[in-house]
ZAVO-528698 format. One line per field, with one value per residue (C-alpha): residue in three letters; y, z, x. Coordinates in pm, whole numbers. Layout:
# ZAVO-528698
res: (ALA_...)
py: (Y_...)
pz: (Z_...)
px: (X_...)
# end
This chain:
# ZAVO-528698
res: (MET_LEU_THR_THR_LYS_LYS_LEU_GLY_ILE_LEU_THR_SER_GLY_GLY_ASP_ALA_PRO_GLY_MET_ASN_ALA_ALA_VAL_ARG_ALA_VAL_VAL_ARG_THR_ALA_LEU_GLU_ARG_ASP_VAL_GLU_VAL_TYR_ALA_ILE_TYR_GLU_GLY_TYR_GLN_GLY_MET_VAL_ASP_GLY_GLY_ASP_ARG_ILE_HIS_LYS_CYS_ASP_TRP_GLY_PHE_VAL_GLY_GLY_ILE_LEU_GLN_ARG_GLY_GLY_THR_VAL_ILE_GLY_THR_ALA_ARG_CYS_MET_PRO_PHE_GLN_THR_ARG_GLU_GLY_ARG_ARG_GLN_ALA_ALA_ARG_ASN_LEU_LEU_SER_ARG_GLY_ILE_ASP_ALA_LEU_VAL_VAL_ILE_GLY_GLY_ASP_GLY_SER_LEU_THR_GLY_ALA_ASN_ILE_PHE_TYR_GLN_GLU_TRP_PRO_GLU_LEU_LEU_THR_GLU_LEU_VAL_GLU_ALA_GLY_GLU_ILE_THR_GLN_GLU_VAL_ALA_ILE_ALA_HIS_PRO_GLN_LEU_LYS_ILE_VAL_GLY_LEU_PRO_ALA_SER_ILE_ASP_ASN_ASP_PHE_TYR_GLY_SER_ASP_MET_THR_ILE_GLY_THR_ASP_THR_ALA_LEU_HIS_ARG_ILE_THR_GLU_ALA_VAL_ASP_ALA_ILE_SER_SER_THR_ALA_ALA_SER_HIS_GLN_ARG_THR_PHE_VAL_ILE_SER_VAL_MET_GLY_ARG_ASN_CYS_GLY_TYR_LEU_ALA_LEU_MET_GLY_ALA_LEU_ALA_THR_GLY_ALA_ASP_TRP_VAL_LEU_ILE_PRO_GLU_MET_PRO_PRO_THR_ASP_ASP_ASN_TRP_GLU_GLU_LYS_MET_CYS_GLU_VAL_LEU_LYS_ALA_GLY_ARG_SER_PHE_GLY_ARG_ARG_ASP_THR_ILE_VAL_ILE_VAL_ALA_GLU_GLY_ALA_ARG_ASP_SER_HIS_GLY_ASN_LEU_ILE_SER_CYS_ASP_GLN_VAL_LYS_HIS_ILE_LEU_GLU_GLU_ARG_LEU_GLY_GLU_ASP_VAL_ARG_VAL_THR_ILE_LEU_GLY_HIS_MET_GLN_ARG_GLY_GLY_ALA_PRO_SER_ALA_TYR_ASP_ARG_ILE_LEU_SER_THR_ILE_LEU_GLY_HIS_ASN_ALA_VAL_GLU_GLU_ILE_LEU_ALA_ASP_LYS_PRO_HIS_ARG_GLU_PRO_MET_LEU_ILE_GLY_MET_ARG_GLY_ASN_ARG_VAL_THR_GLN_ALA_PRO_LEU_MET_GLU_CYS_VAL_GLN_ILE_SER_ARG_SER_VAL_VAL_GLN_ALA_ILE_ALA_ALA_GLY_ASP_TYR_GLN_LYS_ALA_MET_GLN_LEU_ARG_GLY_HIS_ILE_PHE_GLU_GLU_ALA_TYR_ASN_THR_PHE_SER_THR_LEU_ILE_GLN_ALA_LYS_PRO_PRO_GLY_SER_LEU_GLY_GLU_ARG_PRO_PRO_GLY_GLY_GLN_LYS_SER_LEU_ARG_ILE_ALA_ILE_LEU_ASN_CYS_ASP_ALA_ALA_ALA_PRO_GLY_MET_ASN_THR_ALA_VAL_ARG_ALA_ALA_VAL_ARG_LEU_GLY_ILE_ASP_ARG_GLY_TYR_THR_MET_LEU_GLY_ILE_GLU_HIS_GLY_PHE_ARG_GLY_PHE_ILE_GLN_GLY_LYS_ILE_ARG_GLU_LEU_ASP_TRP_VAL_SER_VAL_ARG_GLY_TRP_ALA_THR_ILE_GLY_GLY_SER_GLU_LEU_GLY_THR_SER_ARG_LYS_THR_PRO_GLN_GLY_ARG_ASP_PHE_TYR_ALA_ILE_ALA_ARG_HIS_ILE_GLU_ASN_ASN_HIS_ILE_ASP_ALA_LEU_LEU_ILE_ILE_GLY_GLY_TRP_SER_GLY_TYR_GLN_SER_ALA_TYR_TYR_LEU_TYR_GLN_GLN_ARG_GLU_ASN_TYR_PRO_ALA_PHE_ASN_ILE_PRO_ILE_LEU_CYS_ILE_PRO_ALA_THR_ILE_ASP_ASN_ASN_LEU_PRO_GLY_ALA_GLU_HIS_SER_ILE_GLY_SER_ASP_THR_ALA_LEU_ASN_ASN_ILE_ILE_GLU_ALA_ILE_ASP_LYS_ILE_LYS_GLN_SER_ALA_VAL_ALA_SER_ASN_ARG_CYS_PHE_VAL_VAL_GLU_VAL_MET_GLY_LEU_TYR_CYS_GLY_TYR_LEU_ALA_LEU_MET_SER_GLY_ILE_ALA_THR_GLY_ALA_GLU_ARG_VAL_TYR_LEU_HIS_GLU_GLU_GLY_ILE_THR_LEU_LYS_ASN_LEU_GLN_GLN_ASP_VAL_SER_ASP_LEU_ILE_ALA_GLY_PHE_THR_THR_GLY_LYS_ARG_LEU_GLY_LEU_VAL_LEU_CYS_ASN_GLU_LYS_ALA_HIS_PRO_VAL_TYR_ASN_SER_ASN_PHE_ILE_ARG_ASP_LEU_LEU_THR_GLU_GLU_GLY_LYS_LYS_ILE_PHE_GLN_VAL_ARG_GLN_SER_ILE_LEU_GLY_HIS_LEU_GLN_GLN_GLY_GLY_ASP_PRO_SER_PRO_PHE_ASP_ARG_ILE_SER_ALA_THR_ARG_LEU_ALA_GLN_LYS_GLY_ILE_ASN_TYR_LEU_SER_GLU_GLN_ALA_GLY_LYS_GLU_SER_PRO_GLY_ALA_SER_PHE_ILE_GLY_LEU_GLN_GLY_GLY_GLN_VAL_ASN_PHE_TRP_SER_LEU_ALA_LYS_PHE_PRO_GLN_TRP_THR_ASP_GLN_GLU_PHE_LYS_ARG_ALA_LYS_GLU_GLN_TRP_TRP_TRP_ASP_LEU_ARG_ALA_ILE_ALA_SER_ILE_LEU_ALA_GLN_PRO_ALA_PRO_THR_PRO)
py: (-496_-426_-699_-710_-466_-609_-776_-910_-894_-1110_-1180_-1536_-1749_-1593_-1215_-1024_-656_-489_-667_-345_-153_-413_-390_-12_-29_-279_-79_259_132_-52_249_469_222_233_-116_-193_-354_-579_-657_-1013_-1028_-1317_-1466_-1763_-1789_-1457_-1578_-1886_-1690_-1410_-1137_-835_-1016_-916_-539_-286_-44_325_546_630_266_221_561_548_177_203_218_-41_-393_-708_-699_-480_-716_-1013_-1363_-1701_-2072_-2199_-2570_-2533_-2388_-2707_-2892_-2886_-2765_-2478_-2365_-2388_-2164_-1921_-1906_-1831_-1549_-1393_-1422_-1262_-946_-996_-1067_-1280_-1172_-1218_-1081_-1325_-1216_-1503_-1800_-2129_-2281_-1979_-1957_-2330_-2294_-2010_-2229_-2513_-2261_-2141_-2494_-2587_-2261_-2385_-2696_-2495_-2266_-2568_-2707_-2371_-2337_-2691_-2620_-2300_-2087_-1874_-1817_-1935_-1571_-1515_-1821_-1705_-1355_-1490_-1799_-1759_-1671_-1446_-1486_-1306_-1401_-1181_-1367_-1272_-1461_-1333_-1649_-1549_-1909_-1856_-1894_-1621_-1312_-1204_-1096_-1180_-925_-902_-1047_-719_-606_-936_-884_-539_-693_-956_-712_-469_-749_-902_-559_-495_-840_-801_-494_-666_-985_-789_-620_-956_-1156_-1388_-1613_-1586_-1849_-1680_-1863_-1705_-1815_-2032_-2382_-2483_-2180_-2040_-1701_-1500_-1681_-1655_-1295_-1196_-1350_-1178_-843_-857_-997_-1311_-1579_-1893_-1986_-2306_-2334_-2615_-2597_-2645_-2859_-2921_-3145_-3394_-3560_-3358_-3022_-2936_-2944_-2733_-2471_-2457_-2417_-2114_-1952_-2015_-1864_-1549_-1508_-1562_-1269_-1027_-1072_-1019_-1167_-1462_-1477_-1800_-1777_-2086_-2120_-2302_-2571_-2622_-2984_-3198_-3403_-3693_-3476_-3445_-3106_-2891_-2694_-2382_-2571_-2834_-2565_-2399_-2725_-2789_-2443_-2454_-2800_-2756_-2389_-2331_-2013_-1835_-1902_-1755_-1850_-1593_-1698_-1396_-1552_-1346_-1012_-1090_-1085_-772_-398_-131_-244_-124_117_-169_-371_-71_4_-362_-419_-103_-192_-552_-445_-194_-447_-712_-494_-425_-801_-864_-604_-719_-881_-1232_-1512_-1847_-1709_-1921_-1779_-1574_-1473_-1114_-1086_-867_-969_-718_-421_-539_-668_-1025_-1267_-1645_-1920_-1946_-2324_-2342_-2113_-2316_-2644_-2511_-2363_-2697_-2883_-2711_-2848_-3192_-3178_-3092_-3371_-3615_-3501_-3360_-3041_-2961_-2946_-2735_-2479_-2472_-2413_-2124_-1955_-1838_-1527_-1743_-1978_-1684_-1533_-1860_-1895_-1532_-1568_-1884_-1688_-1384_-1589_-1767_-1557_-1473_-1337_-994_-1013_-1335_-1366_-1618_-1857_-1842_-1649_-1879_-1992_-1873_-1510_-1267_-1134_-811_-490_-342_6_104_451_614_921_1185_1211_926_663_386_61_201_30_-294_-289_-210_-493_-745_-635_-649_-994_-1141_-994_-1125_-1468_-1464_-1373_-1005_-704_-462_-91_173_534_786_1075_984_1150_1426_1162_989_1311_1350_988_882_510_225_-151_-312_-660_-906_-776_-403_-417_-612_-469_-259_-462_-298_65_366_647_587_462_536_889_1045_1371_1526_1626_1551_1559_1843_1954_1850_1624_1356_1355_1315_1026_853_884_729_445_370_413_188_-63_-41_-295_-211_56_7_327_309_627_871_1122_1273_924_826_1158_1120_765_891_1159_893_685_987_1053_703_821_1090_878_507_445_481_181_-48_-203_58_-14_213_71_294_429_737_802_1009_699_917_706_541_166_96_71_89_263_150_380_475_209_322_681_578_401_704_921_704_661_1041_1096_829_1033_1356_1209_1113_1470_1618_1410_1538_1902_1918_1995_1977_1909_2012_1778_1843_1544_1510_1389_1703_1699_1333_1265_902_961_1199_975_649_797_953_606_456_723_796_1160_1353_1533_1485_1763_1655_1844_1597_1677_2047_2263_2516_2767_2577_2262_2449_2604_2264_2112_2393_2342_1966_2012_2269_2040_1746_1926_2081_1733_1579_1522_1557_1516_1652_1546_1711_1598_1818_1723_1970_2094_2057_2420_2728_2948_2713_2546_2401_2745_2890_2594_2624_2995_2942_2671_2872_3172_2988_2733_2940_2923_2547_2384_2461_2420_2308_2255_1984_1972_1627_1712_1484_1236_1080_1014_877_563_203_58_-133_-508_-438_-201_-437_-731_-524_-383_-729_-869_-582_-598_-969_-908_-617_-820_-1085_-818_-659_-1002_-1087_-753_-742_-815_-741_-511_-284_-349_-244_78_32_100_-178_-192_-408_-384_-615_-838_-886_-743_-563_-388_-78_102_437_572_560_782_1117_961_807_1106_1455_1639_1963_1801_1515_1228_931_997_665_620_299_427_706_457_440_802_695_458_729_969_722_629_984_1159_1307_1096_1130_1393_1231)
pz: (-4286_-3965_-3922_-3549_-3443_-3105_-2837_-2490_-2188_-1879_-1569_-1447_-1179_-867_-860_-895_-833_-1172_-1338_-1331_-1494_-1773_-1817_-1838_-2099_-2314_-2300_-2380_-2647_-2819_-2804_-2945_-3236_-3288_-3151_-2915_-2589_-2363_-2005_-1915_-1544_-1321_-1579_-1781_-1565_-1704_-2057_-1994_-1818_-2076_-2024_-1827_-1730_-2070_-2042_-2311_-2192_-2255_-2173_-1828_-1736_-1649_-1488_-1137_-1140_-1217_-852_-723_-625_-724_-1035_-1072_-1327_-1094_-1124_-1035_-1084_-1363_-1382_-1673_-1900_-1851_-2039_-2413_-2353_-2136_-2403_-2670_-2459_-2411_-2787_-2846_-2593_-2755_-3106_-2999_-2949_-3246_-3028_-3192_-3001_-2637_-2407_-2119_-1807_-1578_-1499_-1672_-1601_-1737_-2045_-2112_-2109_-2359_-2591_-2579_-2663_-2959_-3090_-3063_-3207_-3566_-3438_-3190_-3472_-3674_-3380_-3314_-3679_-3685_-3368_-3518_-3242_-3488_-3861_-4124_-4199_-3840_-3855_-4180_-4038_-3735_-3853_-3611_-3243_-3176_-2832_-2655_-2304_-2040_-1757_-1415_-1110_-793_-785_-1104_-1216_-1582_-1864_-2129_-1914_-1669_-1431_-1424_-1331_-952_-855_-776_-556_-368_-305_-167_77_184_237_427_655_710_772_1039_1191_1200_1421_1684_1655_1725_2025_2190_2033_1874_1573_1323_1068_792_540_198_-105_-372_-388_-684_-724_-477_-645_-375_-94_-253_-369_-48_152_-64_-32_344_449_585_738_571_297_190_-164_-379_-658_-436_-131_125_-45_237_515_777_656_995_1152_875_909_1285_1253_1026_1241_1561_1410_1318_1672_1816_1605_1744_1542_1766_1539_1302_1003_817_510_392_62_110_-133_29_57_150_-90_-63_-172_175_247_506_717_923_1237_1159_1126_1445_1635_1503_1605_1949_2020_1885_1950_2252_2096_2130_1790_1635_1313_1085_784_554_354_124_231_-31_-301_-197_-197_-449_-720_-716_-974_-1163_-1181_-1303_-1576_-1674_-1694_-1895_-2150_-2184_-2213_-2487_-2682_-2643_-2844_-3106_-3141_-3172_-3446_-3640_-3972_-3913_-4088_-3910_-3593_-3283_-2935_-2821_-2484_-2444_-2192_-2100_-2116_-2040_-2072_-2419_-2508_-2635_-2794_-2776_-2857_-2560_-2517_-2552_-2250_-2059_-2128_-2019_-1705_-1616_-1687_-1383_-1161_-1316_-1256_-889_-850_-1010_-781_-1070_-891_-1117_-1413_-1214_-1138_-1501_-1621_-1377_-1554_-1475_-1284_-1038_-994_-952_-687_-493_-503_-400_-109_4_24_198_492_572_876_923_1251_1264_1106_920_572_466_190_26_-304_-604_-816_-578_-638_-372_-115_-270_-86_-244_-153_-181_-187_-255_-478_-574_-398_-174_-349_-180_-239_-196_142_-4_-270_-16_212_-72_-204_141_229_-114_-104_245_138_-125_136_42_269_213_281_313_205_384_208_-147_-317_-56_205_-35_-72_307_367_553_493_730_711_684_826_795_1102_1028_737_930_860_563_312_410_495_267_245_261_579_430_350_7_-172_-518_-499_-817_-794_-957_-967_-657_-547_-777_-590_-257_-389_-540_-208_-16_-268_-215_164_205_-55_-245_-530_-677_-653_-649_-696_-625_-725_-983_-1235_-1026_-937_-1303_-1391_-1112_-1221_-1576_-1447_-1265_-1581_-1779_-1521_-1533_-1722_-1463_-1157_-1177_-858_-1070_-1280_-1077_-1164_-1134_-1161_-1138_-1028_-1122_-816_-866_-856_-1177_-1388_-1618_-1653_-1969_-2020_-1759_-1811_-1437_-1175_-814_-635_-931_-858_-496_-611_-850_-572_-344_-618_-692_-322_-283_-599_-502_-189_-387_-628_-339_-218_-562_-666_-368_-478_-858_-852_-1091_-933_-1090_-945_-985_-969_-959_-1234_-1321_-1704_-1733_-1773_-1658_-1324_-1475_-1766_-1571_-1282_-1536_-1679_-1330_-1203_-1516_-1547_-1828_-1923_-1855_-1932_-2005_-2087_-2366_-2538_-2461_-2393_-2627_-2570_-2822_-2610_-2302_-2478_-2596_-2250_-2091_-2345_-2281_-1904_-1929_-2163_-1930_-1614_-1800_-1894_-1546_-1485_-1115_-1114_-1315_-1286_-1459_-1399_-1463_-1461_-1239_-1533_-1806_-1920_-1788_-1827_-1853_-1519_-1267_-1115_-1455_-1541_-1205_-1257_-1615_-1519_-1220_-1436_-1727_-1526_-1224_-1300_-1351_-1134_-862_-909_-654_-686_-515_-526_-394_-319_-126_-20_-361_-252_94_245_250_-90_-283_-342_-704_-597_-327_-566_-843_-599_-480_-832_-959_-652_-710_-1075_-970_-726_-996_-1243_-1005_-920_-1287_-1366_-1066_-1156_-1525_-1680_-1805_-1572_-1683_-1583_-1655_-1568_-1531_-1618_-1699_-2063_-2230_-1924_-1946_-1724_-1939_-1871_-2070_-2078_-1901_-2227_-2361_-2085_-2271_-2602_-2462_-2259_-2307_-2086_-2083_-1948_-1759_-1910_-2138_-2509_-2557_-2326_-2376_-2194_-2447_-2669_-2402_-2466_-2731_-2489_-2225_-2478_-2591_-2239_-2104_-2379_-2283_-2306_-2638_-2632_-2629)
px: (-2186_-2376_-2640_-2701_-2971_-3066_-2858_-2918_-2693_-2703_-2497_-2481_-2319_-2174_-2189_-1862_-1783_-1749_-2039_-2242_-1959_-1955_-2333_-2307_-2031_-2223_-2546_-2397_-2158_-2444_-2678_-2403_-2384_-2766_-2820_-3111_-3006_-3212_-3114_-3205_-3285_-3177_-2942_-3061_-3374_-3492_-3427_-3642_-3918_-3933_-4192_-4078_-3757_-3622_-3613_-3527_-3257_-3215_-2916_-3041_-3104_-2737_-2690_-2547_-2455_-2083_-1979_-2226_-2124_-2309_-2525_-2834_-2987_-2951_-2816_-2964_-2917_-3139_-3213_-3462_-3189_-2990_-3266_-3336_-3691_-3569_-3324_-3597_-3819_-3529_-3472_-3839_-3833_-3527_-3669_-3996_-3791_-3561_-3254_-2987_-2676_-2578_-2310_-2277_-2088_-1996_-1774_-1708_-2049_-2231_-2013_-2040_-2418_-2387_-2180_-2433_-2707_-2503_-2449_-2816_-2952_-3016_-3194_-3397_-3511_-3624_-3820_-3986_-4088_-4228_-4424_-4563_-4411_-4211_-4242_-3999_-3922_-3810_-3585_-3429_-3371_-3182_-2991_-2703_-2671_-2374_-2221_-1940_-1834_-1676_-1495_-1630_-1510_-1349_-1131_-941_-971_-1057_-807_-795_-749_-479_-753_-1120_-1385_-1411_-1072_-899_-1188_-1183_-811_-892_-1140_-887_-598_-820_-938_-593_-436_-700_-661_-281_-304_-517_-309_11_-149_-216_70_-183_-191_-475_-572_-771_-987_-1032_-1231_-1073_-1220_-1004_-781_-531_-491_-669_-488_-143_-168_-343_-59_203_25_-28_309_144_364_230_-14_-187_-330_-479_-219_86_16_290_547_592_397_584_447_302_649_801_525_572_950_914_647_841_1156_966_842_1191_1318_1061_744_440_176_141_-92_-166_-390_-574_-760_-1089_-969_-625_-514_-217_-5_-251_-543_-698_-851_-675_-921_-860_-962_-700_-429_-552_-525_-171_-46_-206_-69_286_354_134_-2_-332_-491_-805_-982_-1146_-1352_-1384_-1667_-1888_-1746_-1479_-1746_-1935_-1897_-1808_-1566_-1207_-1071_-907_-1229_-1428_-1176_-1130_-1506_-1559_-1292_-1414_-1779_-1701_-1497_-1767_-2006_-1739_-1686_-2061_-2089_-1784_-1874_-1742_-1934_-1964_-1819_-1786_-1844_-1547_-1409_-1291_-1010_-716_-352_-80_-318_-419_-764_-746_-991_-994_-1245_-1478_-1474_-1098_-1072_-1331_-1151_-811_-966_-1121_-798_-640_-916_-869_-493_-546_-800_-552_-270_-69_27_319_84_-162_109_221_-134_-175_117_468_354_159_457_699_473_467_845_895_653_830_1157_1008_877_1207_1297_1666_1805_1971_2316_2238_2386_2124_2224_2565_2565_2522_2817_3085_2983_3097_2854_2731_2657_2345_2222_1854_1704_1367_1348_1092_755_650_440_238_425_777_807_675_946_1221_1109_1103_1443_1603_1473_1543_1893_1968_1843_2120_2379_2403_2442_2154_2204_1936_2005_1786_1608_1702_1997_2003_2085_2324_2522_2529_2629_2314_2355_2264_2246_1904_1847_1559_1379_1425_1178_912_568_681_480_153_229_230_481_856_1019_1362_1252_1268_1344_1337_1703_1903_2284_2476_2840_3035_2748_2888_3217_3036_2826_3131_3316_3024_3001_3369_3368_3065_3189_2862_2852_2509_2242_1863_1662_1288_1109_984_1113_1394_1519_1539_1701_1958_2039_2089_2328_2534_2540_2665_2939_3091_3397_3464_3384_3480_3278_2962_3063_2837_2499_2223_1852_1548_1212_913_731_516_144_175_256_466_781_916_921_653_278_213_424_408_164_-55_-319_-346_-387_-665_-849_-808_-956_-1258_-1338_-1341_-1544_-1800_-1868_-1875_-2132_-2361_-2346_-2398_-2700_-2900_-2879_-2850_-2482_-2193_-1855_-1526_-1264_-892_-658_-281_-52_147_154_57_-314_-314_-486_-741_-839_-847_-1041_-1277_-1347_-1382_-1623_-1826_-1719_-1889_-1571_-1201_-954_-596_-279_-196_-524_-540_-844_-1005_-1280_-1488_-1454_-1567_-1866_-1985_-1939_-2140_-2419_-2424_-2443_-2723_-2918_-2870_-2981_-3276_-3403_-3378_-3009_-2920_-2543_-2254_-1892_-1597_-1238_-939_-572_-382_-172_-435_-406_-224_-535_-833_-761_-1006_-1070_-1159_-1383_-1559_-1625_-1743_-1991_-2109_-2190_-2349_-2546_-2647_-3019_-3015_-2748_-2497_-2123_-1868_-1494_-1291_-911_-828_-465_-235_-501_-428_-72_-140_-279_-165_-79_-342_-300_-206_73_198_214_376_632_726_752_967_1191_1248_1334_1554_1765_1811_1925_2176_2313_2364_2530_2762_3122_3082_3338_3060_2764_2420_2248_1878_1519_1264_897_598_495_248_253_630_902_1159_1489_1586_1919_1927_2072_1713_1575_1609_1501_1182_1066_932_1179_978_662_829_636_692_643_463_164_-38_-345_-403_-588_-860_-957_-1210_-1387_-1405_-1558_-1826_-1940_-1926_-2118_-2457_-2767_-2951_-3223_-3568)
# end
């Protein structure tokens, strides 16, 4: 039974990009469910002050805020709310408007305050009745305060969600800054020590270092293990320079410390490097630029999903509910008791303070620990021709060949770099095949050493080259011959549909060509995100960010002239880019091939746009997947809207084209590429030497890395439309529809 009719929403603590997207999702979802929503300005301070700081929201109140950084309803520290009297006053102000449910967006301090408020609510009602400030009837009507928390912190230091609101955007700011600094550092052969946020959490520093190809990192959870850490750091950095590196980047979390718990400052690191290496060292403190600016695509989508589900949780009929945290784990919305998440989050800080760094790493989770170990391997410079460490267990030194297939995807180079360096560290010989299977057929194979992939972590495209060529007929003989001549023991294919298809063909031909009886692994890398067994393909996040950056600019142009833009995005027959960018940009309508388009749909959409512009709307945005319909394509939709709306609004078309495919990879794609490459090298190592070695494709599903036999490729895919049959993101279509529907007519 629906009992909540009014709810409040507030943002508290430090601001985080994506907060506005969450506010928008909460407001519009609640209004769609006939629930009144009140924005509480300046966090808990607004709740204590009352008056016009508790503002009733309509549909238009959250228009145009999706792409804005910070929080439009403000945030502030509130000492009065930390007192019983302040909380009593806040309760009175809420009850004066009939509000008995709150969505609180913030960090552990903000959410702890919400829990205390929840616990005291019955007593506060009693006190207010006794003081004559509310009636007994009001107290009876609102016996319980419903609270849902959404984790928002750029540090990603809150338990209960893989990522907190704002973290991905902060990583974008860090990688953009470090990429820029690296270019000037290389020009002058300088060393830069860069300070990033993270007082008690090294997530931004560690993932920023992994994403930018930094040379050293210092984080609170894993301090240097011995008192001679300065010497070890200098040895690694000096070795890198001796092998040709022109720049050195050291990233330091603001809470970094040594094994005795003493803080390590950037100035301290600068002094060490100048004194021991004689280098020209500069310090850059990134500061609050990490917190500001427009949210990334991931943060917009994450915030939207969490905000929508927060309202659903508030409205669920659950008697005697305790405050819950809504988070995201492995692309699935999760719920957990709010205070349980707060307590676990704080236990990490306590472990660091107590010097129990092993426990701190365990509490951060296995992905964090894996990332640290991978980074530690990637920075151990090996000279050209070095075989690195001996292979484990007496295993022979493998020769692993790597190739890129299908269209170039940002992050391909990152994956190649990680695979090469991780392989060399095991004592393997790493071979690069140029131009995909076309180059494989022609025998364009060269050895890759540690230095040859320097700088590849951060650049888009494919340095090895790529092609959509799939082997046929006599091509198999040529490939088999090159495998034998080059003594290739395993094959790592990084690419899209044609790469998977080619790998499947090799797998099918094993009986005819014994040379193909080697471990084969496909890593998903395509902006279309259309591959089986993987929820995210390398490159798709970068493409989404390219799209939203372009559309943000388009929207600024459109709003000045009462325009409706029809924007065509890539994806072939897979609607992932269209739907996700529609959610991230607030598009009114998204046309997808999976859903189809009918004339009735188009007529309704035209009517909605005309009604909106007639009642004061200034901007229209329609997104169309490039293969949404053979007849009702973006050109048709543009012409239809132009004809029907010519007296009310202008129509423009924008085909984004290959800008979606270009650019340097996003932090998400860089980190995913590195993680999958590390798992891939492990897999090939395990399969090598087996009588029937595996031939598989890898992917992240539900937060876990899984390997699937290539035999499943035709079963799990729609061969006609070149996409996976099961697509997790399709469930988000309902959320997109709710938030994109036209504002209610007054």
